[in-house]
C-alpha positions as CSV (number, residue, x, y, z in Angstrom):
1,M,0.0,0.0,0.0
2,T,1.3,3.5,-0.8
3,F,0.1,7.0,-0.5
4,G,1.0,8.7,-3.7
5,D,4.7,8.0,-4.2
6,I,5.4,7.4,-0.5
7,P,5.5,3.8,0.7
8,F,3.2,3.0,3.6
9,W,6.0,0.8,5.2
10,E,9.6,1.7,5.7
11,S,11.9,-1.1,4.6
12,I,15.1,-1.5,6.7
13,G,18.0,-3.8,6.2
14,F,16.7,-5.8,3.3
15,H,19.3,-4.5,0.8
16,E,22.1,-5.4,3.3
17,R,20.7,-8.9,3.9
18,L,20.1,-9.5,0.2
19,L,23.7,-8.7,-0.6
20,A,25.0,-10.9,2.3
21,W,22.8,-13.8,1.0
22,I,24.1,-13.3,-2.5
23,E,27.8,-13.3,-1.3
24,Y,27.3,-16.4,0.9
25,E,25.0,-18.5,-1.3
26,A,26.1,-17.3,-4.8
27,P,22.7,-17.9,-6.4
28,D,22.0,-17.5,-10.1
29,S,20.7,-14.3,-11.5
30,D,17.2,-15.6,-12.0
31,L,16.9,-16.5,-8.3
32,I,18.3,-13.1,-7.2
33,A,15.7,-11.4,-9.4
34,V,12.9,-13.5,-7.8
35,V,14.1,-12.6,-4.3
36,A,14.6,-8.9,-5.0
37,T,11.2,-8.6,-6.6
38,W,9.5,-10.3,-3.7
39,I,11.3,-8.0,-1.3
40,D,10.2,-4.9,-3.1
41,R,6.6,-6.1,-3.3
42,Q,6.4,-7.5,0.2
43,T,7.8,-4.4,2.0
44,R,6.0,-1.8,0.0
45,Q,2.5,-3.3,-0.2
46,D,1.6,-5.8,2.5
47,P,4.3,-7.3,4.8
48,Y,1.7,-9.8,6.2
49,R,0.8,-11.4,3.0
50,G,2.1,-15.0,2.4
51,V,4.0,-15.2,5.6
52,Q,3.3,-16.3,9.2
53,R,3.9,-14.9,12.6
54,Q,6.4,-16.6,14.8
55,T,4.0,-17.4,17.7
56,D,6.3,-19.1,20.2
57,I,8.0,-15.9,21.2
58,A,6.4,-12.6,22.3
59,S,7.3,-10.6,19.3
60,N,6.2,-9.4,15.9
61,L,8.6,-11.6,13.9
62,W,7.2,-12.9,10.6
63,W,8.7,-15.3,8.2
64,G,8.0,-17.3,5.1
65,R,9.2,-19.0,1.9
66,I,9.6,-16.7,-1.0
67,P,7.4,-17.8,-3.8
68,G,9.2,-19.0,-7.0
69,S,12.4,-19.6,-5.1
70,V,12.3,-23.4,-4.9
71,R,15.3,-25.0,-6.5
72,K,16.5,-28.7,-6.3
73,G,15.0,-29.3,-2.9
74,T,15.8,-25.9,-1.4
75,A,14.0,-22.6,-1.1
76,V,14.7,-19.0,-0.1
77,F,13.1,-17.9,3.2
78,C,12.9,-14.5,4.7
79,S,12.2,-13.4,8.2
80,Y,11.5,-9.8,9.4
81,W,10.2,-7.8,12.3
82,I,7.1,-5.5,11.8
83,D,6.8,-2.4,13.9
84,E,3.3,-1.3,13.4
85,D,3.7,1.9,15.4
86,L,6.7,3.1,13.3
87,R,5.4,1.5,10.1
88,Q,8.7,-0.2,9.6
89,V,9.6,-3.7,8.3
90,R,13.2,-4.7,9.4
91,C,14.8,-7.6,7.8
92,D,16.1,-10.3,10.2
93,S,17.5,-12.8,7.6
94,I,17.4,-14.2,4.1
95,S,18.4,-17.8,3.9
96,T,18.4,-20.8,1.5
97,L,17.0,-23.8,3.4
98,S,16.0,-27.4,2.6
99,C,12.3,-27.8,1.8
């Protein structure tokens, strides 16, 4: 959701985590594009869509598998904190995991 050209949510740390994931995992360019596009859409429109809340801790930590990221038995997952008062989405991690 946006108001004019101003995003409703402030995205924090996603670029840094994306670069760290790329450096560590060395994914192909198609997978990088899938993850980067998802990050942009997820953090600008609706950070609750397609993810689930980590309910076993008292927090606002959300996580989920990035659609279109499944490759040879693995997928890319992202976790992030949502601060509703500040309208911020702060990336915790981007990781390739077995699925």
